[in-house]
Residue frames relative to the residue before (quaternion, step in Angstrom):
aa qw qx qy qz dx dy dz
M 1.0000 0.0000 0.0000 0.0000 0.00 0.00 0.00
L 0.0556 -0.7561 0.6519 0.0183 3.64 -1.02 0.81
A 0.1018 -0.7601 0.6416 0.0152 3.46 -1.18 0.96
V 0.0035 -0.8036 0.5949 -0.0165 3.57 -0.77 1.03
T 0.2427 -0.7333 0.6208 0.1342 3.62 -1.30 0.41
N 0.3573 -0.6439 0.6294 0.2481 3.57 -1.10 0.70
A 0.1691 -0.8129 0.5550 0.0515 3.46 -0.49 1.27
G 0.4973 0.6488 -0.4267 0.3869 3.59 1.32 0.08
S 0.5775 -0.5903 0.4430 0.3490 3.54 -1.46 0.07
R 0.7692 0.2490 -0.1957 0.5551 3.71 1.00 -0.12
A 0.6169 -0.5393 0.4342 0.3742 3.46 -1.50 0.43
A 0.1521 -0.7846 0.6010 0.0098 3.51 -1.21 0.68
R 0.2478 -0.7116 0.6286 0.1924 3.65 -0.98 0.73
L 0.0752 -0.8305 0.5460 -0.0803 3.37 -0.65 1.39
T 0.1911 -0.7377 0.6171 0.1962 3.58 -1.32 0.10
A 0.2459 -0.7143 0.6401 0.1399 3.53 -0.95 1.05
V 0.0951 -0.7840 0.6133 -0.0112 3.50 -0.73 1.21
L 0.2716 -0.7647 0.5640 0.1530 3.61 -0.77 1.06
S 0.0202 0.7780 -0.6269 0.0362 3.58 -1.01 0.93
V 0.2902 -0.7174 0.6014 0.1985 3.36 -1.37 0.11
V 0.1273 -0.7725 0.6218 0.0209 3.62 -0.79 1.06
S 0.4426 -0.7030 0.5122 0.2179 3.38 -1.07 1.23
A 0.7184 -0.4376 0.3199 0.4359 3.59 -1.38 0.29
D 0.7193 0.4259 -0.2577 0.4846 3.69 1.13 -0.71
G 0.6039 -0.6392 0.3112 0.3605 3.61 1.33 0.26
V 0.4543 0.6395 -0.4475 0.4295 3.51 1.38 0.47
S 0.4485 -0.6464 0.5520 0.2762 3.68 -1.15 0.83
I 0.0775 -0.7616 0.6434 0.0081 3.63 -0.87 1.02
P 0.6660 -0.5038 0.3836 0.3942 3.57 -1.27 0.55
V 0.4255 -0.6720 0.5421 0.2711 3.56 -1.05 0.83
P 0.4859 -0.6686 0.5008 0.2570 3.62 -0.84 1.02
A 0.5997 -0.6114 0.3816 0.3479 3.54 -0.95 0.98
G 0.6938 0.5155 -0.2872 0.4128 3.69 0.95 -0.66
L 0.6110 0.5741 -0.3285 0.4349 3.61 1.29 -0.23
S 0.1426 0.7732 -0.6119 0.0865 3.68 -1.00 0.78
I 0.2058 -0.7116 0.6487 0.1744 3.50 -1.45 0.05
C 0.0767 -0.7566 0.6462 0.0648 3.54 -1.34 0.29
R 0.4637 -0.5994 0.5614 0.3325 3.57 -1.17 0.50
T 0.2108 -0.7859 0.5753 0.0840 3.59 -1.13 0.90
D 0.4991 -0.5431 0.5680 0.3652 3.37 -1.50 0.12
A 0.4950 -0.7073 0.4347 0.2565 3.58 -0.63 1.18
S 0.7450 0.4178 -0.2732 0.4425 3.58 0.94 -0.78
S 0.7749 0.3433 -0.2053 0.4894 3.59 1.03 -0.63
G 0.4459 -0.7209 0.4411 0.2948 3.54 1.11 -0.63
T 0.5523 0.6274 -0.3810 0.3952 3.53 1.35 -0.10
C 0.6092 -0.5945 0.4013 0.3383 3.51 -1.17 0.66
V 0.1912 -0.7242 0.6555 0.0965 3.48 -1.02 0.92
G 0.7837 0.1459 -0.1207 0.5916 3.73 -0.16 1.25
V 0.7131 -0.4885 0.3410 0.3696 3.44 -1.34 -0.16
K 0.4113 -0.6220 0.5706 0.3441 3.67 -1.22 0.20
A 0.1650 0.7740 -0.5877 0.1681 3.45 -1.00 1.02
T 0.6190 -0.5740 0.3887 0.3691 3.66 -1.06 0.05
S 0.7499 0.0637 -0.1252 0.6465 3.50 1.51 -0.01
V 0.1688 -0.7825 0.5993 0.0028 3.38 -1.20 0.87
V 0.2805 -0.7398 0.5951 0.1406 3.63 -0.79 1.11
F 0.1955 0.7895 -0.5765 0.0785 3.62 -0.93 0.79
D 0.4135 -0.6505 0.5545 0.3137 3.61 -1.24 0.27
A 0.2078 -0.7508 0.6238 0.0628 3.52 -1.13 1.15
E 0.1960 -0.7538 0.6209 0.0887 3.57 -0.44 1.19
P 0.6059 -0.5716 0.4139 0.3672 3.65 -1.12 0.41
D 0.8608 0.0498 -0.0803 0.5001 3.50 -1.00 0.93
R 0.4849 0.6118 -0.4765 0.4044 3.60 1.08 0.69
V 0.3673 -0.7003 0.5422 0.2839 3.65 -0.93 0.75
I 0.0642 -0.7670 0.6356 0.0602 3.58 -0.86 0.81
T 0.1221 -0.8300 0.5392 0.0744 3.64 -0.82 0.88
F 0.1919 -0.7618 0.6147 0.0700 3.46 -1.29 0.69
A 0.1501 -0.7497 0.6269 0.1494 3.55 -1.34 0.28
A 0.3303 -0.7190 0.5827 0.1856 3.59 -1.08 0.67
F 0.0552 -0.7903 0.6085 0.0458 3.69 -0.92 0.69
A 0.1812 -0.7054 0.6805 0.0808 3.56 -1.40 0.66
S 0.2928 -0.7717 0.5244 0.2092 3.61 -0.79 0.86
S 0.7916 0.1979 -0.1299 0.5633 3.57 1.24 -0.29
R 0.5984 -0.5604 0.4531 0.3500 3.57 -1.27 0.45
E 0.5822 0.5519 -0.3902 0.4519 3.67 1.06 -0.43
D 0.6554 0.4928 -0.3576 0.4468 3.59 0.76 -0.73
V 0.6590 0.4819 -0.2925 0.4979 3.64 0.93 -0.83
S 0.6855 0.4741 -0.3311 0.4424 3.65 0.74 -0.89
A 0.6075 0.5394 -0.3723 0.4487 3.71 0.91 -0.54
L 0.6901 0.4634 -0.2856 0.4770 3.55 0.97 -0.82
Q 0.6756 0.5156 -0.2878 0.4414 3.54 1.00 -0.82
S 0.6780 0.4984 -0.2692 0.4684 3.49 1.23 -0.54
G 0.6850 -0.5349 0.2855 0.4039 3.52 1.25 0.32
H 0.5121 0.6705 -0.3983 0.3599 3.64 1.38 -0.10
G 0.8190 -0.1378 0.0828 0.5508 3.58 1.10 -0.14
V 0.2479 -0.7247 0.6221 0.1622 3.55 -1.38 0.29
L 0.4415 -0.6635 0.5311 0.2878 3.58 -1.05 0.80
Q 0.0359 -0.7684 0.6388 -0.0126 3.47 -1.04 0.96
V 0.1837 -0.7191 0.6603 0.1148 3.57 -1.20 0.76
R 0.1732 -0.7454 0.6428 0.0357 3.46 -0.98 1.27
F 0.1942 -0.7546 0.6202 0.0910 3.61 -0.78 1.02
R 0.0935 -0.8048 0.5836 -0.0537 3.40 -0.68 1.47
Q 0.0821 -0.7195 0.6817 0.1043 3.58 -1.33 0.56
G 0.7852 0.0114 -0.0502 0.6171 3.50 -0.23 1.14
N 0.7659 -0.2561 0.2700 0.5243 3.61 -0.78 -1.14
D 0.6454 0.5439 -0.3161 0.4332 3.56 1.12 -0.19
T 0.3294 -0.6985 0.6066 0.1889 3.54 -1.20 0.87
I 0.1136 -0.8323 0.5422 0.0213 3.48 -0.58 1.19
G 0.8069 0.0220 -0.0278 0.5896 3.60 1.21 0.03
T 0.0757 -0.7802 0.6185 0.0543 3.55 -1.19 0.40
A 0.0409 -0.7696 0.6365 0.0297 3.59 -1.28 0.51
S 0.2809 -0.7350 0.5919 0.1749 3.63 -0.93 0.82
L 0.1730 -0.7685 0.6033 0.1243 3.57 -1.09 0.71
E 0.3097 -0.7415 0.5717 0.1655 3.62 -0.81 0.96
I 0.3519 -0.7348 0.5289 0.2378 3.51 -0.71 0.98
G 0.8191 0.1286 -0.1219 0.5455 3.54 -0.80 1.07
G 0.5954 0.5823 -0.3698 0.4119 3.57 1.12 0.15
T 0.7954 -0.3601 0.2711 0.4052 3.54 -1.25 -0.70
H 0.6411 -0.4805 0.4300 0.4162 3.45 -1.32 0.17
V 0.1637 -0.8092 0.5594 0.0740 3.58 -0.95 0.90
I 0.1296 -0.7756 0.6105 0.0948 3.65 -0.93 0.78
G 0.0558 -0.7959 0.6016 0.0386 3.54 -0.91 0.93
S 0.2864 -0.7334 0.5806 0.2075 3.61 -1.29 -0.01
L 0.3665 -0.7127 0.5622 0.2042 3.54 -1.06 0.81
C-alpha cells in the first residue's frame, strides 16, 4: 500500500507510473505480472483498473492511496531476492514531480508529490 499527498496549492492531473529499478539503480522493464491501482483509502479496494500506469486527479492536501499487485510468485521472488525494487513515478505531463519506492513484503510507504 502506498499513500501520497499533493503538497501543492492547486489540483493537478497526474499519472502514477509503475517501474522497476535494479539493485544498481538502472530502470528495467516491468514484468508483465506487476500492476498498480488507485484504491479507496477507507476500504483498500481498487478504484478503476489495475495497470502499469494510472491517471488520477490530486486535490491539495488530500491523501491518495495505491496498491501494487503481482500475478505470480516468480515476479515477487525476483524482487525480494534483490533483483529490483518497485518504484512509482508521479508525472505531470512530461515532468516527474515525485517518486516513491515500494518494498515487497515490507512496510507501508508514504510519499509526497
